[in-house]
N, C-alpha and C positions, 0 to 999 in steps of 0.2 A: 755283887756278882754272883750270879747262879751257878751251881755245880751240881754233877749228878749224885744221888742219893743212894747210899746204899742200901738197896733193897737185900731183905732177909725172907726165909720162911715164917716167921715171927712178925713180921711190919710190913708184908706183903698184901694182906687183904686190906689193912688201913690205905695205906697208899694208893691202891687202884679205885677208891672207892669216892675219891674227890669230884669236885666238879671240873677239874681241868683234863684234858686228855693227858695221858700217860704212855709213856714208851718206856720200854724195860729192856736193857743189855744182857742177855745171857753170856758169859762170859769165864772164862778161868786163866789162870797166871800162864800156864804152858801153850797154850792157842795162838800160834801167831797170826792168823787173819784178825783176832780179837784185839791183838797189840794193833794193828792197823786202823781199827773203826774207833779204837778207845779215845784217841785225841778229838775225833769227830763229835762224837758221844759227849765229850765235857764241852765242847764247843758251843753245840748246840743247846748244853744246860744254860750257860752262860747268856745265849743270846734269847733265848725262849722263855728266862725268868720272868715270871708272874703269869704267863701264859700258858705254860704246858709243864708237866713234870718230868724229867727226866731220871731215871735211875738205873742202877747196874748191880745184877746179881750173879754173884761168884757160885756158879754150879760145882764146885768142890766144894764149897763149905755150907751149901744150903740144897738139899736132894727133894723137898715135898713137892718145891711149885715147879720145879723141870720136868717131876714126873707127871705130875697134876696135867701139865701143858702138853705132854707128850715129844719134851726135847732131848732129840738125839744128837744133832750136831750144832756146834756152836762155830760164829757166834752166831745166835738169833736174836732178834729183838721183835717184842710184843707191844701191840699199840692198845690201850684200852680207852674204852670213852664209858663214864658211868658204872665203873664196874665190870664191864663185858669185853671180852676181845673182840675187836672190829679191824683188825689188821695183822700179817706179820710179813716179817724178813730174815729168810734164811741164809748164811753167807754174807759176807763183807761186800759192801756196796758204797759207791760215793755219796755225799753231805745229800746232793741233790734228792737223791731218792728216799733218803731217811725223813729228810727234812719235808717233802711232798706228804710223805704217809701222814706225820704228826700233821701238819698244818691243815689236811684235809678235814681232822676231827675238830677244829678250833671254830669251826662255827656254828 
């Protein structure tokens, strides 16, 4: 069963460079809306295991990647395909919205 991968400044480039689409949840412990979508992100990681990579990056512990992508508010979810940023979601939304964004990159 899949689980969201812990993404850091150190492993970010390696994670997004794979052949599967990648969704990364930028979050922090103190962020209320992040706590709302956290379980959704974990469910998606399990359900899409083998088809997509789902990760979480704690912005309090990692500053380089959020700065590179200009992340000012969290939660922000970025979707990558072939190492390129292809979609973005700022703010907490339902699973259907997040799932549509990652599935759109699976073809």
